[in-house]
C-alpha positions in Angstrom: -55.8 129.0 54.1 -52.6 129.3 55.4 -49.6 127.1 53.8 -46.5 125.8 56.0 -43.9 124.3 54.3 -41.3 121.4 54.7 -41.5 121.3 58.5 -39.2 118.1 59.9 -41.2 116.0 62.7 -39.2 113.3 64.3 -36.4 113.7 61.9 -38.4 112.7 58.8 -39.2 115.7 56.2 -43.2 116.1 56.6 -44.4 118.8 53.7 -47.3 120.2 55.1 -49.6 121.3 52.3 -51.8 123.4 54.0 -53.7 124.3 57.1 -57.3 125.5 57.1 -59.0 126.3 60.2 -62.8 125.0 60.2 -63.8 125.9 63.6 -62.5 128.1 66.5 -64.5 127.5 70.2 -63.2 126.1 73.4 -61.1 123.9 71.0 -60.1 124.5 67.5 -60.4 122.3 64.4 -58.2 122.4 61.7 -58.0 120.7 58.4 -54.4 119.7 57.4 -52.9 118.5 53.6 -49.2 116.5 54.0 -47.2 114.5 52.3 -46.1 111.5 54.1 -44.6 108.1 52.2 -44.9 110.0 48.8 -49.1 110.2 49.6 -50.9 113.2 50.3 -52.6 112.8 53.6 -56.2 114.6 54.5 -56.1 114.7 58.8 -58.9 116.5 60.7 -57.0 118.0 64.1 -58.5 119.1 67.1 -56.4 122.1 68.9 -56.9 121.6 72.5 -54.7 123.4 75.3 -52.2 121.0 77.1 -53.8 119.5 80.3 -52.9 118.8 83.8 -54.0 115.6 85.5 -53.2 114.7 89.5 -52.6 111.7 91.4 -53.5 113.4 95.1 -51.9 110.7 97.6 -53.7 111.0 101.3 -52.4 108.7 103.9 -50.0 107.3 101.5 -52.0 104.6 100.6 -55.1 106.4 99.5 -55.9 108.4 96.0 -58.6 111.6 95.7 -60.6 110.8 93.4 -63.6 113.0 91.6 -66.7 111.8 89.9 -68.3 113.7 87.3 -70.8 113.6 84.5 -69.1 113.2 80.9 -71.6 114.3 78.8 -69.9 112.5 75.5 -69.5 109.3 77.2 -72.8 109.8 78.8 -72.1 108.8 82.1 -70.4 109.9 85.5 -66.9 108.6 85.4 -64.6 108.2 88.4 -61.4 110.4 87.6 -58.3 111.5 88.4 -58.6 115.2 89.1 -57.4 116.9 85.9 -58.2 120.3 84.0 -56.8 122.4 81.1 -54.3 124.6 81.8 -54.8 128.5 81.1 -53.0 130.9 79.4 -50.1 132.0 81.1 -50.1 129.4 83.7 -47.2 126.3 84.2 -48.5 123.1 84.5 -47.3 123.2 88.3 -49.7 126.2 88.6 -52.5 125.0 86.9 -52.0 121.7 88.9 -52.0 123.8 92.1 -55.3 126.0 90.8 -57.4 122.7 89.5 -56.3 120.6 93.1 -57.6 123.7 94.8 -61.1 124.3 92.7 -61.6 120.0 92.4 -60.9 118.4 95.5 -60.4 121.7 98.1 -56.4 120.5 98.5 -52.9 121.9 98.1 -49.6 119.8 98.8 -46.5 119.4 97.4 -46.4 118.5 93.4 -43.7 116.1 91.6 -44.2 115.4 88.0 -43.9 111.9 86.5 -45.0 111.7 83.3 -46.6 113.7 80.3 -48.6 111.9 77.4 -50.6 112.9 74.3 -53.7 111.8 75.0 -55.2 110.5 71.7 -52.2 111.8 69.0 -54.2 110.5 66.2 -56.7 113.7 65.9 -55.7 116.3 68.9 -52.9 117.9 70.3 -53.7 118.2 73.7 -50.4 117.2 75.9 -51.5 116.5 79.5 -48.8 116.5 82.7 -49.3 114.3 84.9 -48.3 115.1 88.7 -48.1 113.2 91.8 -49.6 115.7 94.9 -48.5 114.6 98.3 -48.5 116.6 101.9 -52.2 117.6 101.2 -53.6 120.0 103.4 -57.1 120.8 103.4 -57.9 124.9 102.1 -61.3 125.1 101.7 -64.5 123.0 102.1 -66.3 124.3 99.3 -65.2 123.3 95.7 -64.7 126.3 93.1 -66.5 124.4 90.0 -66.9 125.3 86.1 -70.4 125.2 84.8 -70.0 122.0 83.4 -69.0 120.4 86.4 -70.7 118.6 89.2 -67.7 117.0 91.1 -68.0 114.5 93.8 -64.4 113.9 95.8 -64.1 110.0 96.3 -61.3 108.2 98.7 -60.1 104.7 97.5 -57.4 102.8 98.1 -54.6 102.5 95.5 -54.8 98.9 95.4 -58.5 98.9 95.5 -58.4 101.7 92.2 -55.9 99.8 90.3 -58.4 96.4 90.4 -61.2 98.7 89.0 -58.8 99.9 86.5 -58.2 96.1 85.6 -61.8 94.6 86.0 -63.1 97.7 83.5 -65.0 100.1 86.0 -62.4 102.9 85.8 -63.2 103.8 82.3 -61.1 106.8 82.2 -57.9 106.2 79.9 -55.8 109.2 81.8 -56.8 107.6 85.0 -55.8 104.0 84.2 -52.6 104.9 82.8 -51.8 107.7 85.4 -52.4 104.8 88.1 -50.8 102.4 86.5 -47.6 104.2 86.1 -47.8 105.1 89.5 -48.2 101.9 91.2 -45.0 101.0 89.0 -42.9 103.6 90.0 -44.0 103.4 93.4 -42.9 100.0 93.7 -39.2 100.3 92.4 
């Protein structure tokens, strides 16, 4: 057990009493005990590497999406391209790599926002980029073993309707598209 004392988070004194790693793999899980509001709290935390999400814009009005089977959800999902940042990569390098691997394009990246995907239990911070000036660089995808990705092209307006109707169920995709639409309309 590792003990970490008196870290400061968001200008409040949070006294971390102990941290114990209970699983290590592609992600790790730890149990933290800490004092908050004069109470001892115990939380399981998923330690996940940071990640990127992409909004690849083609022809000014269309977005390139991927569909892939997500075992935890038990279904194939329509999503923006995304992936983990590998050790030693910057968010931009990871975004360019994921764009090449998943959709076979390269382009100009503009960061638009960052967010925690599930801050109640997960450390994953996602960096979201808009990709423009897309150029096709290869016809064959370079996929991970657990990926079975198909690329789909869709107008932004259609995608927004699918977010609002519940047809698109992936939160990173919904949040990224709604933010992008808002930023674009300014």
